[in-house]
DSSP file (Angstrom, degrees, kcal/mol; ACC not computed):
  #  RESIDUE AA STRUCTURE BP1 BP2  ACC     N-H-->O    O-->H-N    N-H-->O    O-->H-N    TCO  KAPPA ALPHA  PHI   PSI    X-CA   Y-CA   Z-CA
    1    1 A X     >        0   0    0      0, 0.0     4,-2.2     0, 0.0     5,-0.2   0.000 360.0 360.0 360.0 -44.4   -1.1   16.0   23.6
    2    2 A X  H  >  +     0   0    0      2,-0.2     4,-2.6     1,-0.2     5,-0.3   0.901 360.0  52.9 -65.3 -41.0   -4.2   15.4   21.4
    3    3 A X  H  > S+     0   0    0      1,-0.2     4,-2.4     2,-0.2    33,-0.3   0.915 110.6  47.2 -60.6 -43.8   -2.3   16.3   18.2
    4    4 A X  H  > S+     0   0    0      2,-0.2     4,-2.4     1,-0.2    -1,-0.2   0.911 112.4  49.3 -65.5 -43.3    0.4   13.8   19.0
    5    5 A X  H  X S+     0   0    0     -4,-2.2     4,-1.9     2,-0.2    -2,-0.2   0.927 114.1  44.4 -63.4 -46.0   -2.0   11.1   19.8
    6    6 A X  H  X S+     0   0    0     -4,-2.6     4,-2.1     2,-0.2    -2,-0.2   0.907 113.5  50.6 -67.2 -41.5   -4.0   11.6   16.6
    7    7 A X  H  X S+     0   0    0     -4,-2.4     4,-2.5    27,-0.3    -1,-0.2   0.902 109.6  51.1 -62.4 -41.1   -0.9   11.8   14.5
    8    8 A X  H  X S+     0   0    0     -4,-2.4     4,-1.7     2,-0.2    -1,-0.2   0.866 108.4  51.9 -65.3 -36.0    0.5    8.6   16.1
    9    9 A X  H  <>S+     0   0    0     -4,-1.9     5,-2.3     2,-0.2     4,-0.3   0.912 110.2  48.7 -64.9 -41.8   -2.8    6.8   15.3
   10   10 A X  H ><5S+     0   0    0     -4,-2.1     3,-1.6     1,-0.2    -2,-0.2   0.931 110.8  50.2 -63.0 -45.3   -2.6    8.0   11.6
   11   11 A X  H 3<5S+     0   0    0     -4,-2.5    -1,-0.2     1,-0.3    -2,-0.2   0.822 105.5  57.7 -62.1 -31.4    1.0    6.8   11.4
   12   12 A X  T 3<5S-     0   0    0     -4,-1.7    -1,-0.3    -5,-0.2    -2,-0.2   0.537 122.3-107.6 -77.9  -5.9    0.0    3.4   12.9
   13   13 A X  T < 5 +     0   0    0     -3,-1.6     2,-0.3    -4,-0.3    -3,-0.2   0.607  63.9 154.7  92.7  12.3   -2.5    3.0   10.0
   14   14 A X      < -     0   0    0     -5,-2.3    -1,-0.3     1,-0.1    -2,-0.1  -0.578  47.1-114.2 -74.4 134.7   -5.7    3.6   11.9
   15   15 A X     >  -     0   0    0     -2,-0.3     4,-1.9     1,-0.1     3,-0.4  -0.318  20.9-115.7 -71.5 154.2   -8.4    4.8    9.5
   16   16 A X  H  > S+     0   0    0      1,-0.2     4,-2.6     2,-0.2     5,-0.2   0.854 111.0  56.2 -62.7 -40.3   -9.8    8.4   10.0
   17   17 A X  H  > S+     0   0    0      1,-0.2     4,-1.9     2,-0.2    -1,-0.2   0.891 109.6  48.3 -60.5 -35.7  -13.4    7.4   10.9
   18   18 A X  H  > S+     0   0    0     -3,-0.4     4,-2.6     2,-0.2    -2,-0.2   0.917 111.0  49.7 -67.5 -42.7  -12.1    5.2   13.8
   19   19 A X  H  X S+     0   0    0     -4,-1.9     4,-2.8     1,-0.2     6,-0.2   0.887 107.5  55.8 -61.5 -38.2   -9.8    8.1   15.0
   20   20 A X  H  X>S+     0   0    0     -4,-2.6     4,-1.2     2,-0.2     5,-1.2   0.922 109.7  45.3 -59.8 -44.7  -12.9   10.3   14.9
   21   21 A X  H  <5S+     0   0    0     -4,-1.9    -2,-0.2     2,-0.2     3,-0.2   0.927 114.4  48.2 -64.9 -45.0  -14.8    8.0   17.2
   22   22 A X  H  <5S+     0   0    0     -4,-2.6    -2,-0.2     1,-0.2    -1,-0.2   0.911 115.1  44.2 -62.4 -43.1  -11.8    7.6   19.6
   23   23 A X  H  <5S-     0   0    0     -4,-2.8    -1,-0.2    -5,-0.2    -2,-0.2   0.661 107.2-125.4 -80.1 -15.1  -11.1   11.3   19.8
   24   24 A X  T  <5 +     0   0    0     -4,-1.2     2,-0.2     1,-0.3    -3,-0.2   0.641  54.7 151.6  83.2  13.7  -14.8   12.2   20.2
   25   25 A X      < -     0   0    0     -5,-1.2    -1,-0.3    -6,-0.2    -2,-0.1  -0.565  39.3-153.0 -79.9 143.2  -15.0   14.6   17.3
   26   26 A X  S    S+     0   0    0     -2,-0.2     2,-0.4     1,-0.1    -1,-0.1   0.806  79.9  45.5 -82.3 -31.0  -18.3   15.0   15.5
   27   27 A X  S >> S-     0   0    0      1,-0.1     4,-1.1    -7,-0.1     3,-0.7  -0.905  71.8-138.1-119.3 143.2  -16.8   16.1   12.2
   28   28 A X  H 3> S+     0   0    0     -2,-0.4     4,-2.2     1,-0.2     5,-0.2   0.814 103.4  66.5 -64.2 -31.0  -13.9   14.6   10.2
   29   29 A X  H 3> S+     0   0    0      1,-0.2     4,-0.9     2,-0.2    -1,-0.2   0.855  98.1  53.1 -59.4 -35.0  -12.7   18.1    9.4
   30   30 A X  H <> S+     0   0    0     -3,-0.7     4,-0.7     2,-0.2     3,-0.4   0.888 106.3  51.8 -69.3 -38.0  -12.0   18.6   13.1
   31   31 A X  H >X S+     0   0    0     -4,-1.1     3,-1.4     1,-0.2     4,-0.7   0.920 104.8  57.2 -61.5 -42.5   -9.9   15.4   13.2
   32   32 A X  H 3< S+     0   0    0     -4,-2.2     3,-0.4     1,-0.3    -1,-0.2   0.762  95.6  65.0 -63.3 -24.9   -7.9   16.7   10.2
   33   33 A X  H 3< S+     0   0    0     -4,-0.9    -1,-0.3    -3,-0.4    -2,-0.2   0.824 105.8  44.3 -64.1 -29.8   -7.0   19.8   12.2
   34   34 A X  H << S+     0   0    0     -3,-1.4     2,-0.5    -4,-0.7   -27,-0.3   0.577  90.2 100.4 -92.9 -10.9   -5.0   17.7   14.6
   35   35 A X     <  -     0   0    0     -4,-0.7     2,-0.6    -3,-0.4   -31,-0.1  -0.644  55.7-159.8 -81.5 125.0   -3.3   15.5   12.1
   36   36 A X        -     0   0    0     -2,-0.5     2,-0.6   -33,-0.3    -2,-0.0  -0.923   7.4-153.3-102.6 119.4    0.3   16.4   11.4
   37   37 A X        -     0   0    0     -2,-0.6     2,-0.3     4,-0.0   -30,-0.0  -0.826  10.8-160.4 -94.9 124.0    1.5   15.0    8.1
   38   38 A X     >  -     0   0    0     -2,-0.6     4,-1.8     1,-0.1     3,-0.5  -0.723  27.3-119.7-101.8 153.6    5.3   14.5    8.0
   39   39 A X  H  > S+     0   0    0     -2,-0.3     4,-2.9     1,-0.2     5,-0.2   0.851 115.0  57.3 -60.4 -34.4    7.3   14.1    4.8
   40   40 A X  H  > S+     0   0    0      1,-0.2     4,-2.3     2,-0.2    -1,-0.2   0.876 104.7  52.0 -65.2 -34.6    8.4   10.7    5.9
   41   41 A X  H  > S+     0   0    0     -3,-0.5     4,-1.9     2,-0.2    -1,-0.2   0.903 111.6  46.5 -65.5 -41.4    4.8    9.6    6.1
   42   42 A X  H  X S+     0   0    0     -4,-1.8     4,-2.4     2,-0.2    -2,-0.2   0.911 111.8  50.9 -66.7 -43.0    4.2   10.9    2.6
   43   43 A X  H  X S+     0   0    0     -4,-2.9     4,-2.4     1,-0.2    -2,-0.2   0.895 109.2  51.2 -62.0 -40.3    7.4    9.1    1.3
   44   44 A X  H  X S+     0   0    0     -4,-2.3     4,-2.1     2,-0.2    -1,-0.2   0.894 109.7  50.1 -63.3 -40.0    6.2    5.9    2.9
   45   45 A X  H  X S+     0   0    0     -4,-1.9     4,-1.9     2,-0.2    -2,-0.2   0.911 111.1  48.6 -65.4 -42.3    2.8    6.2    1.2
   46   46 A X  H  X S+     0   0    0     -4,-2.4     4,-2.6     1,-0.2    -2,-0.2   0.907 110.4  51.4 -63.2 -41.4    4.5    6.8   -2.1
   47   47 A X  H  X S+     0   0    0     -4,-2.4     4,-2.6     1,-0.2    -1,-0.2   0.883 107.8  52.6 -63.7 -38.1    6.8    3.8   -1.6
   48   48 A X  H  X S+     0   0    0     -4,-2.1     4,-2.3     2,-0.2    -1,-0.2   0.901 110.6  47.4 -64.1 -40.5    3.8    1.6   -0.8
   49   49 A X  H  X S+     0   0    0     -4,-1.9     4,-2.3     2,-0.2    -2,-0.2   0.926 112.6  49.2 -65.2 -44.6    2.1    2.7   -4.1
   50   50 A X  H  X S+     0   0    0     -4,-2.6     4,-2.5     2,-0.2    -2,-0.2   0.915 111.9  48.7 -61.4 -43.4    5.3    2.1   -6.1
   51   51 A X  H  X S+     0   0    0     -4,-2.6     4,-2.5     1,-0.2     5,-0.2   0.927 111.4  48.9 -63.2 -46.0    5.7   -1.4   -4.5
   52   52 A X  H  X S+     0   0    0     -4,-2.3     4,-2.2     1,-0.2    -1,-0.2   0.893 112.0  50.1 -61.2 -39.7    2.1   -2.4   -5.2
   53   53 A X  H  X S+     0   0    0     -4,-2.3     4,-2.7     2,-0.2    -2,-0.2   0.926 111.2  47.6 -64.0 -46.0    2.5   -1.2   -8.8
   54   54 A X  H  X S+     0   0    0     -4,-2.5     4,-2.4     2,-0.2    -2,-0.2   0.880 111.3  50.9 -65.6 -37.9    5.7   -3.1   -9.4
   55   55 A X  H  X S+     0   0    0     -4,-2.5     4,-2.4     2,-0.2    -1,-0.2   0.939 112.7  46.1 -62.9 -46.5    4.2   -6.3   -7.9
   56   56 A X  H  X S+     0   0    0     -4,-2.2     4,-2.5     2,-0.2    -2,-0.2   0.903 111.6  51.7 -63.7 -41.6    1.1   -6.0  -10.1
   57   57 A X  H  X S+     0   0    0     -4,-2.7     4,-2.2     1,-0.2    -1,-0.2   0.913 111.1  47.7 -60.8 -43.7    3.3   -5.3  -13.2
   58   58 A X  H  X S+     0   0    0     -4,-2.4     4,-2.8     2,-0.2     5,-0.2   0.899 110.6  51.9 -64.8 -41.5    5.4   -8.4  -12.4
   59   59 A X  H  X S+     0   0    0     -4,-2.4     4,-2.4     2,-0.2    -2,-0.2   0.922 110.9  47.6 -61.5 -44.5    2.3  -10.5  -11.9
   60   60 A X  H  X S+     0   0    0     -4,-2.5     4,-2.3     2,-0.2    -2,-0.2   0.906 113.0  48.4 -63.2 -42.2    0.9   -9.4  -15.3
   61   61 A X  H  X S+     0   0    0     -4,-2.2     4,-2.5     2,-0.2    -2,-0.2   0.936 112.9  47.4 -63.4 -47.1    4.2  -10.1  -17.0
   62   62 A X  H  X S+     0   0    0     -4,-2.8     4,-2.4     1,-0.2    -2,-0.2   0.893 111.4  51.4 -62.2 -41.0    4.5  -13.5  -15.5
   63   63 A X  H  X S+     0   0    0     -4,-2.4     4,-2.2    -5,-0.2    -1,-0.2   0.919 111.2  47.2 -62.7 -44.4    0.9  -14.3  -16.4
   64   64 A X  H  X S+     0   0    0     -4,-2.3     4,-2.4     2,-0.2    -2,-0.2   0.900 111.6  50.8 -64.4 -40.5    1.4  -13.3  -20.0
   65   65 A X  H  X S+     0   0    0     -4,-2.5     4,-2.5     1,-0.2    -2,-0.2   0.908 110.0  50.4 -63.3 -41.2    4.7  -15.3  -20.2
   66   66 A X  H  X S+     0   0    0     -4,-2.4     4,-2.4     2,-0.2    -2,-0.2   0.906 110.7  48.8 -63.8 -42.3    2.8  -18.4  -18.8
   67   67 A X  H  X S+     0   0    0     -4,-2.2     4,-2.3     2,-0.2    -1,-0.2   0.920 111.7  49.6 -62.2 -43.8    0.1  -18.0  -21.4
   68   68 A X  H  X S+     0   0    0     -4,-2.4     4,-1.8     1,-0.2    -2,-0.2   0.923 111.8  47.8 -62.7 -44.5    2.6  -17.7  -24.2
   69   69 A X  H  X>S+     0   0    0     -4,-2.5     5,-3.2     1,-0.2     4,-0.7   0.898 111.1  50.7 -64.6 -40.3    4.5  -20.8  -23.1
   70   70 A X  H ><5S+     0   0    0     -4,-2.4     3,-0.6     3,-0.2    -1,-0.2   0.895 109.5  51.0 -64.5 -38.8    1.3  -22.8  -22.7
   71   71 A X  H 3<5S+     0   0    0     -4,-2.3    -1,-0.2     1,-0.2    -2,-0.2   0.853 113.5  44.8 -65.8 -34.0    0.3  -21.8  -26.2
   72   72 A X  H 3<5S-     0   0    0     -4,-1.8    -1,-0.2    -5,-0.2    -2,-0.2   0.522 116.4-115.1 -87.3  -5.2    3.6  -22.9  -27.6
   73   73 A X  T <<5S+     0   0    0     -4,-0.7    -3,-0.2    -3,-0.6    -4,-0.1   0.677  73.7 130.0  80.4  16.9    3.6  -26.1  -25.6
   74   74 A X      < -     0   0    0     -5,-3.2     2,-0.3    -6,-0.2    -1,-0.2  -0.136  46.9-136.0 -93.0-169.2    6.6  -25.0  -23.5
   75   75 A X        -     0   0    0      1,-0.1    -1,-0.0    -3,-0.1    -9,-0.0  -0.968  21.2-123.6-145.7 157.1    7.2  -24.8  -19.8
   76   76 A X  S    S+     0   0    0     -2,-0.3     2,-0.7     1,-0.1    -1,-0.1   0.841 100.9  70.2 -68.6 -33.0    8.7  -22.4  -17.3
   77   77 A X  S    S-     0   0    0     -3,-0.1     2,-0.4     0, 0.0    -1,-0.1  -0.771  73.6-162.2 -91.5 115.4   11.2  -25.1  -16.3
   78   78 A X        -     0   0    0     -2,-0.7    -2,-0.0     1,-0.1     3,-0.0  -0.775  26.6-106.1 -96.4 141.1   13.7  -25.8  -19.0
   79   79 A X        -     0   0    0     -2,-0.4     2,-0.5     1,-0.1    -1,-0.1  -0.345  34.2-114.2 -64.7 144.9   15.7  -29.1  -18.9
   80   80 A X        -     0   0    0      2,-0.0     2,-0.4     1,-0.0    -1,-0.1  -0.682  28.2-141.3 -81.0 125.4   19.3  -28.8  -17.9
   81   81 A X              0   0    0     -2,-0.5    -1,-0.0     1,-0.1    -3,-0.0  -0.705 360.0 360.0 -89.3 139.0   21.6  -29.6  -20.7
   82   82 A X              0   0    0     -2,-0.4    -1,-0.1     0, 0.0    -2,-0.0   0.399 360.0 360.0-104.8 360.0   24.8  -31.6  -19.9
């Protein structure tokens, strides 16, 4: 029962020091004994890192493009030709 409760808290994104207080353990190592890490949890963490990386990469690219356009006197919005 304790293992399931602690694992569910970890899956819900609760930080380990808070889980330690809730569970009444004196040492973080004891909390870690009860945490079951599932492959889906690891895959979700990897996906979050990948998403954050791609967002940052896109932001950097967009920022560089904006600087280049401003230096050239251009704009992101190009007039529609008829």
